[in-house]
C-alpha positions as CSV (number, residue, x, y, z in Angstrom):
1,M,-18.1,-47.1,44.6
2,S,-19.9,-44.7,47.0
3,E,-18.1,-42.7,49.7
4,E,-18.3,-44.1,53.2
5,T,-19.9,-41.8,55.7
6,V,-20.3,-41.6,59.5
7,T,-23.6,-40.6,61.1
8,L,-23.3,-37.9,63.7
9,W,-25.8,-35.8,65.7
10,R,-25.7,-32.3,67.0
11,P,-28.0,-30.9,69.7
12,V,-29.0,-27.3,69.0
13,G,-31.1,-24.5,70.3
14,P,-33.6,-22.4,68.2
15,E,-31.1,-19.8,67.1
16,E,-28.6,-22.2,65.8
17,L,-31.4,-24.2,64.1
18,E,-32.5,-21.1,62.3
19,L,-29.0,-20.5,60.9
20,I,-28.9,-24.1,59.8
21,R,-32.2,-23.6,58.0
22,R,-30.8,-20.5,56.3
23,S,-28.0,-22.7,54.9
24,G,-30.7,-24.9,53.3
25,M,-30.1,-27.6,55.9
26,R,-26.5,-28.1,54.5
27,A,-24.1,-26.4,57.0
28,F,-23.6,-25.4,60.6
29,P,-23.0,-21.8,61.4
30,P,-19.7,-20.3,62.3
31,R,-18.8,-20.5,66.0
32,L,-19.0,-17.5,68.2
33,P,-15.7,-16.1,69.6
34,E,-16.4,-17.9,73.0
35,Q,-17.0,-21.2,71.1
36,P,-13.6,-22.4,69.9
37,I,-14.7,-26.0,69.3
38,F,-17.6,-27.5,67.4
39,Y,-18.9,-30.7,69.1
40,P,-20.9,-33.1,67.0
41,V,-21.7,-36.3,69.0
42,T,-21.6,-39.9,68.1
43,T,-24.9,-41.2,69.5
44,E,-28.5,-40.0,69.2
45,D,-29.1,-40.7,72.9
46,Y,-26.3,-38.4,73.9
47,A,-27.7,-35.7,71.6
48,I,-31.2,-36.1,73.0
49,K,-29.9,-35.7,76.6
50,I,-28.0,-32.5,75.7
51,A,-31.0,-31.0,73.7
52,R,-33.5,-31.9,76.4
53,D,-31.4,-31.2,79.6
54,W,-29.3,-28.3,78.4
55,N,-30.7,-26.5,75.4
56,V,-34.3,-26.4,76.7
57,P,-33.4,-24.7,80.0
58,A,-30.9,-22.4,78.2
59,S,-33.1,-21.3,75.3
60,G,-36.6,-22.6,75.7
61,S,-36.4,-25.4,73.2
62,G,-33.9,-28.0,71.9
63,F,-33.5,-29.9,68.7
64,V,-31.5,-32.9,67.7
65,T,-30.0,-32.9,64.2
66,R,-28.6,-35.9,62.3
67,F,-26.2,-35.8,59.4
68,E,-23.6,-37.8,57.5
69,V,-19.9,-36.8,57.3
70,A,-17.3,-38.3,55.0
71,R,-15.2,-40.8,56.9
72,T,-12.1,-39.6,55.2
73,Y,-12.6,-36.2,56.8
74,L,-13.3,-37.6,60.3
75,D,-10.3,-39.8,60.2
76,A,-8.2,-36.7,61.1
77,Y,-10.0,-36.5,64.4
78,A,-10.3,-39.0,67.3
79,P,-13.7,-39.2,69.1
80,Q,-13.3,-37.8,72.6
81,D,-14.8,-39.3,75.8
82,A,-16.9,-36.6,77.4
83,G,-18.0,-38.5,80.5
84,G,-18.2,-42.2,79.6
85,R,-18.3,-44.3,76.5
86,D,-21.9,-43.3,75.8
87,H,-20.9,-39.7,75.8
88,R,-18.5,-39.4,72.9
89,E,-18.0,-36.4,70.6
90,Y,-15.6,-35.0,68.0
91,W,-13.8,-31.9,68.8
92,I,-13.6,-29.9,65.6
93,P,-11.7,-26.6,65.9
94,A,-13.8,-23.6,65.0
95,E,-11.4,-22.6,62.2
96,A,-12.0,-26.0,60.6
97,L,-15.8,-25.7,60.5
98,D,-15.9,-24.7,56.8
99,D,-14.0,-27.9,55.9
100,F,-16.3,-29.9,58.2
101,N,-19.4,-28.5,56.5
102,A,-17.9,-29.3,53.1
103,A,-17.6,-32.9,54.3
104,I,-21.3,-33.2,55.2
105,R,-23.0,-35.5,52.7
106,G,-26.7,-34.9,52.2
107,P,-29.0,-32.7,54.3
108,I,-29.0,-32.0,58.0
109,E,-32.2,-33.5,59.4
110,I,-34.1,-32.8,62.6
111,T,-34.8,-36.0,64.5
112,H,-36.2,-34.7,67.8
113,R,-37.8,-31.5,69.1
114,F,-38.1,-30.5,72.7
115,P,-40.4,-27.5,73.2
């Protein structure tokens, strides 16, 4: 029996993407002190909107990543409404990011690039 997973997305800028690449596309980097929460999102459309509308102006480019997370891990967290049912995200405390990364199944993939 294979483990059930949930597909999530994460919009990132070029610096975060470089750190993901350094992990072998297997983990997200630790949060900065001013980033107490890690926010993976539940739909690709929402991730595209953030990458295009926020990451590009902030850092010159934006990327959408897609990855699978073990459902048993995510069951401890409820998706949060961030402005409508199409804008849902998980709020993972920064101190839980190592455990989150350990629950990722397979590689982190880039699905969209916004130069």
